[in-house]
C-alpha positions in Angstrom: 84.5 -17.2 94.3 87.4 -14.7 94.0 87.5 -10.9 94.0 89.8 -8.0 94.8 87.6 -6.5 97.5 85.0 -8.4 99.5 82.4 -6.1 101.0 80.3 -7.3 103.9 77.0 -5.4 104.1 74.7 -4.3 101.3 73.5 -1.1 103.0 74.4 2.4 101.6 78.0 2.1 102.7 78.6 -1.3 101.1 76.8 -0.6 97.9 78.3 2.9 97.5 81.8 1.4 98.0 81.0 -1.2 95.3 79.9 1.5 92.9 83.0 3.7 93.4 85.3 0.7 93.0 83.6 -0.5 89.9 83.9 2.9 88.2 87.7 2.7 88.9 88.0 -0.9 87.5 88.4 -2.6 90.9 86.3 -5.8 91.3 84.2 -6.5 94.4 81.6 -8.9 95.7 78.9 -7.7 98.2 77.8 -10.1 100.9 74.7 -9.5 102.9 73.1 -11.4 105.8 69.5 -10.1 105.2 67.3 -10.3 102.1 67.5 -7.7 99.4 63.9 -6.7 100.2 64.7 -6.2 103.9 67.6 -4.0 103.2 65.7 -1.9 100.7 62.8 -1.3 103.1 64.8 0.1 106.0 63.9 3.7 107.0 66.8 5.8 108.2 68.2 9.3 108.1 67.6 11.7 105.3 69.7 14.9 105.7 72.7 15.0 103.3 75.8 17.1 103.7 77.2 18.8 100.7 80.2 16.4 100.5 77.8 13.5 100.6 75.9 14.8 97.6 79.2 15.2 95.8 80.3 11.6 96.5 76.9 10.2 95.4 77.1 12.2 92.1 80.7 11.0 91.6 79.4 7.4 92.0 76.8 7.9 89.3 73.8 7.7 91.6 72.9 11.3 92.1 70.5 12.0 89.3 67.3 11.1 91.2 68.6 12.8 94.3 69.1 16.1 92.4 65.7 15.7 90.9 63.6 14.8 93.9 65.7 15.9 96.9 64.7 19.1 98.8 67.5 21.6 99.3 67.4 23.8 102.4 69.7 26.3 104.0 70.1 24.7 107.4 68.1 23.7 110.5 66.2 25.9 112.9 66.5 25.7 116.7 63.6 27.0 118.8 63.1 26.8 122.6 60.7 28.0 125.3 58.2 29.2 122.8 60.8 31.5 121.1 61.6 31.9 117.4 65.2 30.8 118.0 67.6 30.9 115.1 68.7 29.2 111.9 71.9 27.1 111.7 72.5 28.8 108.4 74.8 26.6 106.4 74.1 28.5 103.1 75.1 31.8 104.7 78.2 30.6 106.7 79.5 27.8 104.5 78.2 28.7 101.1 76.4 25.4 100.4 73.0 24.0 101.2 72.0 20.7 102.8 69.5 18.3 101.2 66.6 16.2 102.5 66.6 12.9 100.7 65.7 9.6 102.4 68.1 6.8 102.9 65.5 4.4 101.5 65.7 6.3 98.2 69.5 6.2 98.3 69.3 2.5 98.8 67.0 2.1 95.8 69.3 4.2 93.7 72.3 2.1 94.7 70.6 -1.2 94.0 69.3 0.1 90.6 72.9 1.1 89.8 74.2 -2.3 90.9 71.7 -4.1 88.6 72.8 -1.9 85.6 76.4 -2.7 86.0 75.9 -6.4 86.9 77.4 -6.2 90.4 78.0 -9.4 92.2 75.8 -9.6 95.3 75.0 -12.5 97.7 72.0 -12.1 100.0 70.8 -14.1 103.0 74.4 -15.3 103.8 74.2 -16.9 107.2 77.1 -17.5 109.7 79.6 -15.2 108.1 83.1 -15.6 109.3 86.3 -13.7 108.4 89.6 -15.6 108.2 93.3 -14.9 107.8 92.8 -11.1 108.1 96.5 -10.7 109.0 97.7 -12.4 105.8 97.8 -11.2 102.2 95.1 -13.8 101.3 92.1 -13.3 103.6 88.8 -15.0 102.9 85.2 -14.9 104.0 83.2 -18.1 104.6 79.5 -18.5 105.2 77.0 -21.3 105.1 77.2 -22.5 101.5 80.0 -20.3 100.2 83.4 -18.7 100.3 85.1 -15.6 98.9 88.8 -15.3 98.5 90.0 -11.7 98.3 92.8 -9.2 98.7 90.9 -6.9 101.2 87.7 -7.0 103.3 85.5 -4.0 103.8 83.3 -4.3 106.9 80.2 -2.3 106.1 77.8 -4.5 108.1 76.7 -2.2 110.9 77.1 -2.1 114.6 75.9 -5.7 115.1 77.7 -7.2 112.1 80.5 -9.8 112.0 83.3 -7.5 110.9 84.2 -5.6 114.0 83.7 -8.7 116.1 86.5 -10.4 114.0 89.1 -7.9 115.5 90.8 -9.3 118.6 89.6 -7.4 121.7 93.2 -6.6 122.6 93.6 -4.7 119.3 90.5 -2.6 119.6 89.8 0.5 121.7 86.1 1.3 122.2 84.6 4.6 123.4 80.9 4.8 124.3 78.3 7.1 125.8 74.7 6.0 126.3 72.1 8.7 126.7 69.2 8.2 129.3 66.4 8.7 126.7 65.3 7.7 123.3 63.5 9.1 120.3 60.0 8.1 119.4 59.6 8.8 115.7 56.9 8.5 113.1 56.8 8.8 109.3 53.7 10.2 107.7 52.5 10.9 104.2 52.0 14.6 105.0 53.8 17.7 103.7 56.6 18.7 106.0 57.4 22.0 107.5 59.6 24.2 105.3 62.6 23.9 107.6 64.1 21.1 109.7 63.3 22.3 113.2 64.8 21.3 116.6 62.8 22.2 119.7 64.0 22.4 123.3 61.0 22.3 125.6 60.4 21.6 129.3 58.3 18.6 128.2 61.4 17.3 126.2 63.1 17.5 122.9 61.2 17.4 119.6 62.2 17.4 115.9 60.4 18.2 112.7 62.3 16.7 109.8 61.5 15.7 106.2 62.1 12.9 103.7 60.5 14.5 100.6 57.8 17.1 99.7 55.2 14.4 100.6 56.9 12.6 103.5 57.4 14.0 107.0 59.5 12.6 109.8 58.8 13.7 113.4 60.4 12.8 116.7 59.9 13.4 120.4 62.1 12.6 123.4 60.8 9.8 125.6 62.2 7.6 128.4 64.1 4.5 127.3 61.5 2.1 128.8 58.6 3.7 126.9 56.3 1.0 125.4 55.6 1.8 121.7 51.9 0.7 122.0 51.3 3.5 124.6 51.7 6.1 121.9 48.8 6.0 119.4 49.0 8.5 116.6 46.6 11.0 118.2 48.7 11.1 121.4 51.9 11.6 119.5 50.6 14.5 117.4 49.2 16.2 120.5 52.5 15.9 122.3 54.6 16.9 119.3 52.6 20.1 118.9 52.8 20.9 122.6 56.6 21.1 122.3 56.7 23.6 119.4 55.8 27.3 119.4 52.2 27.9 118.6 52.7 29.2 115.0 54.8 26.1 114.1 52.5 23.7 115.9 49.5 25.1 113.9 51.4 24.6 110.6 52.1 20.8 111.3 49.9 18.7 109.0 48.9 15.5 110.8 48.0 12.1 109.3 48.2 8.4 109.9 51.7 7.1 110.6 53.1 4.7 108.1 56.1 3.8 110.4 56.6 4.2 114.1 59.6 3.2 116.3 61.6 4.1 119.3 65.4 4.5 118.9 67.9 4.6 121.8 70.6 7.3 121.6 74.3 6.5 121.9 77.7 7.7 120.9 80.3 5.0 120.0 83.7 4.9 118.3 86.0 1.9 117.6 89.7 2.5 117.0 91.5 1.7 114.8 89.2 1.2 111.8 91.6 -1.3 110.4 92.9 -4.7 111.4 95.2 -6.4 108.9 93.4 -6.6 105.6 90.0 -5.7 107.2 88.8 -2.1 107.0 85.7 -0.9 108.9 83.3 1.7 107.5 80.0 3.2 108.7 78.1 1.9 111.7 80.5 -1.0 112.0 83.0 1.5 113.4 80.9 4.3 114.9 77.4 5.3 116.0 76.3 8.9 116.6 73.0 10.1 118.1 70.8 11.3 115.3 70.7 14.9 116.7 73.5 16.0 114.4 72.2 14.0 111.3 75.7 12.5 110.9 75.3 8.7 110.7 74.7 8.3 106.9 77.1 11.2 106.1 79.9 9.6 108.1 79.4 6.3 106.3 79.7 8.1 103.0 82.9 9.9 104.0 84.4 6.6 105.3 83.6 5.0 101.9 85.1 7.9 100.0 88.4 7.6 101.9 88.5 3.8 101.6 87.6 3.7 97.9 90.3 6.3 97.2 92.9 4.3 99.1 92.0 1.0 97.4 92.0 2.5 93.9 95.4 4.1 94.7 96.7 0.7 95.8 95.7 -1.1 92.6 96.7 1.8 90.4 100.1 2.7 91.9 100.8 -0.2 94.1 101.2 2.2 97.0 99.7 1.3 100.4 100.2 4.8 101.8 96.5 5.8 101.7 95.5 2.4 103.0 97.9 2.7 105.9 96.5 6.1 106.7 92.8 5.2 106.2 91.9 4.8 109.9 93.6 8.0 111.1 92.1 10.0 108.1 88.6 8.7 108.7 88.7 9.1 112.5 89.5 12.8 112.3 86.2 13.3 110.6 84.4 10.8 112.8 85.4 12.5 116.0 84.5 15.9 114.6 81.0 14.6 113.9 80.8 12.7 117.2 81.6 15.9 119.0 79.0 18.1 117.3 76.4 15.4 117.7 77.2 15.1 121.4 77.1 18.9 121.7 73.7 19.2 120.1 72.3 16.3 122.1 73.3 18.0 125.3 72.1 21.4 124.1 68.6 20.3 123.0 67.4 17.6 125.4 66.1 17.6 128.9 68.2 15.2 131.0 66.4 13.5 133.9 69.2 14.1 136.3 69.9 17.7 135.3 70.2 20.2 138.2 68.9 23.7 138.1 72.4 24.9 137.4 72.6 22.5 134.4 69.3 23.8 133.1 70.1 27.4 133.4 73.5 26.9 131.7 71.8 25.2 128.8 69.3 28.1 128.4 72.1 30.6 128.3 74.1 28.6 125.8 71.0 28.8 123.5 70.9 32.6 124.1 74.6 32.9 123.3 74.2 31.0 120.1 71.2 33.2 119.0 73.1 36.4 119.6 76.6 35.5 118.4 77.4 35.6 114.7 80.7 33.8 115.2 79.1 31.0 117.4 76.5 30.4 114.7 79.2 30.3 112.0 81.2 27.7 113.9 78.1 25.6 114.5 77.0 25.9 110.8 80.5 24.8 109.6 80.3 21.7 111.8 76.7 20.9 111.0 77.3 21.1 107.2 80.2 18.7 107.6 83.9 19.4 107.2 85.3 19.1 103.6 86.5 15.7 102.6 
């Protein structure tokens, strides 16, 4: 098998890259370790930045998003039983965010791939990347081989792509947080806003996937057993962390998914090695507090697709050579705001009284300062591509 770009990973990053390249006449093959059904069923983030919506529309996969997604002005922060304030992206940036689940985006991308007859290989075991420093790299797996000009590593944090880069050529930056998020998905109408709560019992979040699907989280210790949190206990604890009027508005129901996710910040530099280019979680992880993970994957793919199309169109490698630096500027901006919100909104087990008082006054400052809210809204909405 031969193609111009071999894409490892059939998640949103890989499939979106395939769609953008196809529209520009660049051939690709998508290689995926898991089954198509497994990839399609994964439940992930669902808050889209304005630039992410623009890229999805440009790829021809935005019709359902525009029809079913829920636009909102920003996210609300509340604490200590107070009303808090809105991170008002519509007011300060002039554009809204959208709640639209990653599962839906994955379905849209697969449907688009079927329409255009995209080449996809699923359940590819023992993937190995070869000759990345040459002009003729190839990928081999149990039962197959792809020869290509370039490799796009979109296979996530645990994938083969980043591991193929020699350790001496890679710098890694990581921060692991001392807690996780216990989250549930329920077929219940969500609250009108996405709401972050800072509470003495711990952080909580009310989010949304659609007008009929709600996603809720609470901060828990990392060693928390999932089976110790039946639905009734979760709902009681969630409501205890929100102001009374918000707690009373939460519609409860049976969970259809429940999981505990650890929180970490991670960045690998550079995002290129020879003819291999990393995108999405293969290169970086952000805590979900800033709702940046999926959006960063989309911006990576936007920059990479633009660089590849330019190479095949003009034979210029300038954008490819600048891909890592260009992508990392946006990555670190998102890592910083995610780190900031994580520190602002969670109760840390080793926090001193000084730390706690400083956090409370930072929230007060944000509530009272127009300029501080504008700066946060600009970062939360995502910097322009």
